[in-house]
C-alpha positions as CSV (number, residue, x, y, z in Angstrom):
1,M,0.0,0.0,0.0
2,R,1.0,3.6,-0.5
3,A,1.4,5.8,2.6
4,V,2.8,9.2,3.6
5,V,5.8,8.7,6.0
6,Y,8.8,10.6,7.3
7,D,12.2,9.5,8.6
8,R,13.0,12.5,10.8
9,Y,11.3,15.4,12.4
10,G,11.2,18.6,10.4
11,G,9.4,20.7,7.8
12,T,7.0,19.5,5.1
13,D,10.0,18.5,3.0
14,V,10.5,15.4,5.2
15,L,7.3,13.8,3.9
16,Q,7.5,11.0,1.4
17,V,5.0,8.7,-0.3
18,R,6.3,5.2,0.1
19,E,5.1,1.6,-0.4
20,L,4.6,-0.2,2.9
21,P,3.2,-3.7,3.8
22,S,-0.6,-3.7,4.5
23,P,-1.4,-3.8,8.2
24,A,-3.4,-6.7,9.7
25,P,-6.3,-6.1,12.2
26,G,-6.2,-7.4,15.7
27,P,-9.2,-9.1,17.4
28,K,-11.0,-5.8,18.1
29,E,-9.7,-3.9,15.1
30,V,-10.9,-3.0,11.6
31,L,-8.9,-2.8,8.4
32,V,-10.1,0.1,6.4
33,S,-9.4,0.9,2.7
34,V,-9.0,4.7,3.0
35,G,-10.8,6.9,0.5
36,A,-9.8,10.2,2.1
37,A,-8.0,11.6,5.1
38,A,-7.9,15.1,6.6
39,L,-5.1,17.3,7.9
40,N,-5.1,18.9,11.4
41,P,-2.7,21.0,13.3
42,K,-1.8,17.9,15.4
43,D,-0.3,16.4,12.3
44,S,2.1,19.3,11.8
45,L,3.0,19.6,15.5
46,V,3.9,15.9,15.6
47,R,5.9,16.1,12.4
48,K,7.9,19.0,13.8
49,G,8.8,17.0,16.9
50,K,6.8,19.2,19.3
51,F,5.6,16.1,21.2
52,R,8.7,13.9,20.9
53,A,8.5,13.2,24.6
54,V,5.6,10.9,23.8
55,T,6.2,10.2,20.1
56,G,9.8,9.1,20.6
57,S,12.5,8.8,18.0
58,R,11.6,5.6,16.1
59,F,11.2,6.1,12.4
60,P,9.7,5.9,9.9
61,R,6.6,7.5,11.3
62,L,3.1,7.5,9.6
63,L,0.9,10.6,9.3
64,G,-2.7,11.4,9.9
65,Y,-5.6,10.7,12.3
66,D,-8.8,11.5,10.4
67,L,-10.2,9.0,7.8
68,A,-13.1,7.9,5.8
69,G,-13.2,4.7,3.8
70,R,-14.6,1.2,3.4
71,V,-14.1,-1.8,5.7
72,K,-11.9,-4.4,4.1
73,A,-11.6,-6.9,7.0
74,V,-12.5,-7.2,10.6
75,G,-10.9,-8.9,13.6
76,A,-12.5,-11.9,15.2
77,Q,-14.1,-10.0,18.1
78,V,-15.4,-7.1,16.1
79,T,-19.2,-6.8,16.3
80,R,-20.1,-3.4,14.9
81,F,-18.8,-3.7,11.3
82,Q,-18.5,-6.0,8.4
83,P,-16.5,-5.9,5.2
84,G,-18.0,-3.4,2.8
85,D,-19.3,-0.9,5.4
86,A,-18.6,2.7,4.7
87,V,-17.1,4.3,7.9
88,F,-15.4,7.4,9.2
89,G,-13.4,8.1,12.3
90,M,-10.3,9.3,14.1
91,L,-7.3,7.4,15.4
92,N,-6.5,8.0,19.1
93,G,-2.9,8.2,20.3
94,W,0.1,9.5,18.5
95,A,1.0,6.8,15.9
96,G,-1.1,8.2,13.1
97,G,-1.4,6.2,9.9
98,A,-4.6,7.5,8.3
99,I,-2.9,9.1,5.3
100,A,-2.4,5.8,3.6
101,E,-4.3,3.4,1.4
102,E,-5.1,1.1,4.3
103,V,-5.2,1.6,8.0
104,V,-6.1,-0.4,11.1
105,A,-8.4,1.2,13.7
106,H,-10.0,0.0,16.9
107,E,-13.7,-0.5,16.2
108,N,-14.6,2.1,18.8
109,E,-12.7,4.7,16.8
110,L,-15.1,4.4,13.9
111,A,-18.8,4.9,13.0
112,K,-20.9,4.4,9.9
113,K,-20.3,7.2,7.5
114,P,-23.3,9.5,6.9
115,A,-24.8,8.2,3.7
116,A,-25.3,11.7,2.2
117,L,-21.5,12.5,2.5
118,S,-18.7,11.6,0.1
119,F,-15.6,10.0,1.6
120,D,-13.8,13.3,1.0
121,D,-16.4,15.3,3.0
122,A,-16.8,12.7,5.7
123,A,-13.0,12.6,6.3
124,G,-13.1,16.3,7.3
125,I,-15.4,15.7,10.3
126,P,-13.9,13.5,13.0
127,L,-11.0,15.2,14.9
128,A,-12.2,18.8,14.4
129,A,-15.9,18.1,15.2
130,L,-15.1,15.8,18.1
131,T,-12.9,18.5,19.6
132,A,-15.7,21.0,19.2
133,L,-18.4,18.8,20.6
134,Q,-16.4,17.8,23.6
135,A,-15.2,21.3,24.3
136,L,-18.7,22.8,24.2
137,R,-20.7,19.9,25.8
138,D,-18.3,18.4,28.2
139,D,-15.7,21.1,29.1
140,G,-17.9,24.2,28.6
141,K,-21.2,22.6,29.9
142,L,-23.1,24.6,27.3
143,K,-26.8,24.9,28.0
144,P,-29.6,26.1,25.8
145,G,-29.9,29.9,25.8
146,Q,-26.3,30.5,27.0
147,R,-24.2,33.1,25.2
148,V,-21.1,31.5,23.6
149,L,-18.2,33.1,21.8
150,I,-16.3,31.1,19.1
151,N,-12.9,32.8,18.6
152,G,-11.6,31.7,15.2
153,A,-14.9,30.4,13.8
154,S,-13.9,29.9,10.2
155,G,-11.0,27.4,10.7
156,G,-11.0,23.6,10.9
157,V,-12.5,23.3,14.4
158,G,-14.2,26.6,14.3
159,V,-16.7,25.8,11.6
160,F,-17.9,22.8,13.6
161,A,-17.9,24.6,16.9
162,L,-20.1,27.3,15.5
163,Q,-22.6,24.7,14.1
164,L,-22.5,22.5,17.2
165,A,-23.0,25.5,19.6
166,R,-26.1,26.4,17.6
167,A,-27.3,22.7,17.6
168,L,-26.8,22.6,21.4
169,G,-29.0,25.7,21.8
170,G,-26.4,28.4,22.4
171,H,-26.6,32.0,21.3
172,V,-23.6,32.0,19.1
173,V,-21.2,34.9,18.5
174,S,-18.4,34.3,16.0
175,T,-15.1,36.1,15.4
176,S,-13.3,35.8,12.1
177,S,-11.7,38.0,9.4
178,A,-14.1,40.2,7.5
179,K,-14.0,38.0,4.4
180,N,-15.4,35.0,6.5
181,L,-18.3,36.8,8.1
182,E,-20.8,35.6,5.6
183,L,-19.5,32.0,6.0
184,C,-20.1,32.3,9.7
185,R,-23.6,33.6,9.2
186,S,-24.4,30.8,6.8
187,L,-23.3,28.3,9.4
188,G,-25.7,29.7,12.0
189,A,-23.9,32.4,14.0
190,H,-26.4,34.8,15.6
191,E,-23.8,37.6,15.7
192,T,-20.6,37.8,13.5
193,W,-17.8,40.0,14.6
194,D,-14.7,41.0,12.5
195,Y,-11.8,40.6,14.9
196,A,-9.9,43.4,13.2
197,A,-12.7,45.9,14.0
198,K,-13.9,44.6,17.4
199,D,-12.0,43.0,20.2
200,A,-14.5,40.5,21.6
201,F,-12.4,39.9,24.7
202,A,-12.6,43.6,25.6
203,A,-16.2,44.0,24.7
204,G,-17.7,43.0,28.1
205,G,-20.0,40.5,26.3
206,G,-21.2,38.6,29.3
207,F,-20.4,35.3,27.8
208,D,-21.2,32.0,29.5
209,L,-18.6,30.3,27.5
210,I,-15.7,31.3,25.3
211,F,-14.1,28.7,23.1
212,D,-10.7,29.9,21.8
213,V,-10.3,27.8,18.7
214,F,-7.7,30.0,17.1
215,G,-5.4,29.7,20.2
216,N,-4.2,33.3,20.4
217,R,-5.8,34.4,23.6
218,S,-5.6,33.4,27.3
219,F,-7.8,33.0,30.3
220,F,-6.5,36.3,31.5
221,D,-7.7,38.0,28.3
222,A,-11.1,36.3,28.6
223,R,-11.9,37.2,32.2
224,K,-13.5,40.6,31.3
225,A,-15.7,39.0,28.7
226,L,-16.9,36.1,30.8
227,N,-19.9,36.4,33.1
228,A,-19.6,35.7,36.8
229,R,-19.6,31.9,36.3
230,G,-18.2,31.7,32.8
231,T,-15.8,29.1,31.3
232,F,-12.9,29.7,28.9
233,V,-12.0,26.6,26.8
234,T,-8.7,26.4,24.8
235,T,-7.3,23.9,22.4
236,V,-3.7,24.9,23.0
237,P,-1.8,22.5,25.4
238,A,0.6,25.1,26.7
239,P,2.0,24.8,30.2
240,Q,0.0,27.8,31.4
241,A,-3.3,26.3,30.2
242,V,-2.6,23.0,31.9
243,V,-1.8,24.8,35.2
244,L,-4.8,27.1,35.0
245,H,-7.1,24.1,34.2
246,A,-6.2,22.7,37.6
247,L,-6.0,26.0,39.6
248,T,-9.4,27.3,38.4
249,M,-11.3,24.0,38.7
250,F,-13.3,25.2,41.7
251,L,-13.4,28.9,41.0
252,P,-16.5,30.7,39.5
253,K,-14.6,31.6,36.3
254,R,-12.8,28.6,35.0
255,T,-10.5,27.6,32.2
256,R,-10.5,24.2,30.5
257,L,-8.1,22.5,28.1
258,V,-10.0,20.2,25.7
259,V,-8.3,16.9,25.0
260,V,-10.1,15.2,22.2
261,N,-11.0,11.5,22.5
262,S,-12.3,9.4,19.6
263,N,-15.2,7.2,20.5
264,A,-18.1,5.6,18.7
265,A,-20.9,7.3,20.7
266,D,-19.7,10.8,19.8
267,L,-19.0,9.9,16.2
268,E,-22.5,8.5,15.9
269,Q,-23.9,11.7,17.4
270,L,-22.0,13.7,14.8
271,A,-23.5,11.5,12.1
272,R,-27.0,12.1,13.5
273,F,-26.4,15.9,13.4
274,V,-25.3,15.5,9.7
275,D,-28.4,13.5,8.9
276,E,-30.6,16.1,10.6
277,G,-29.0,18.9,8.6
278,K,-27.5,20.5,11.7
279,L,-23.8,19.8,10.8
280,K,-22.0,20.0,7.5
281,P,-18.3,19.9,6.7
282,V,-16.6,22.9,5.2
283,V,-13.8,22.0,2.8
284,D,-11.1,24.5,1.9
285,R,-9.4,22.3,-0.6
286,V,-8.8,18.7,-1.7
287,V,-5.3,17.5,-2.5
288,S,-3.7,14.3,-3.6
289,L,-1.5,12.0,-1.5
290,E,1.6,13.4,-3.1
291,Q,0.5,17.0,-2.2
292,T,0.2,16.3,1.5
293,G,3.2,18.6,2.3
294,A,1.6,21.5,0.4
295,G,-1.7,20.8,2.3
296,Q,0.1,20.9,5.6
297,A,1.8,24.1,4.7
298,H,-1.6,25.7,4.0
299,V,-3.0,24.4,7.4
300,E,0.0,25.9,9.1
301,T,-0.9,29.4,7.8
302,K,-4.0,29.3,10.0
303,R,-5.9,30.8,7.1
304,A,-7.7,27.7,5.8
305,R,-11.5,28.0,5.6
306,G,-12.6,24.7,7.0
307,K,-10.7,21.5,6.3
308,V,-7.9,20.5,4.0
309,I,-8.6,17.0,2.6
310,I,-6.3,14.3,1.3
311,H,-8.0,12.3,-1.5
312,V,-6.2,9.0,-1.1
313,Q,-7.9,6.8,-3.6
314,D,-11.3,6.3,-5.4
315,L,-13.5,3.8,-3.7
316,P,-16.8,2.1,-4.8
């Protein structure tokens, strides 16, 4: 099978497409023929060696965590899938491997693909939408009628956070560049703010929840904009965020660091939202396996509108 690999940490130039042996599924695992994968900031950070304390120094390394494809084989103890099923999902851990023609995943990391979506579109959902769902529902405890700010609402996680905040009943305020205001409106934002014209963190907005998707603000920035019992959620695993997560746990105004977990129940919930018309992927561009490096470079600009998709192969 063809897969994107790298033999050392570094820039996008370390990426190669190489022939590798096909993996074999374990008892609770599923072998998937991958139609499409998606790029996320996590891919770039791992490739650069930012998490080498957990990723180690063994090479070659595989790339990618999001995938959509068709089940090719199942392990002896798998009960939820059979060969031929169209699935989508996200790989947990740090090993990666989704940007390849075949990948092995635990059955709990997958769900049936929404029938209305292509493999390319479905691949753009898992990591970003799971992050948004778990940040809003679990870390932010968002309740119907609460006022929520999505900072960086036009990016990969932001487009899902905006839609899911609306689906969960929140009054949604988005921040983005001026050129993306209409996109945010189309995805359901009640209010759309141009970050260059209005500093939402200094506006005294009385937010119940602030989800900093873009990752350029801190809890100290957010305190003025939060109401008396508001929560600030960030995606950036910086040391300060980890410490504040613990220190503010029992304070009225709190900060939370979302750590995404792939699981079947949440993937199935996302699929239901898609089927109900409450959630749709936003795709910035689709590139080939050989163009993975260029796709990562675009993600790293933080200017992508939605997701960058890797079309791996055509599937029936």
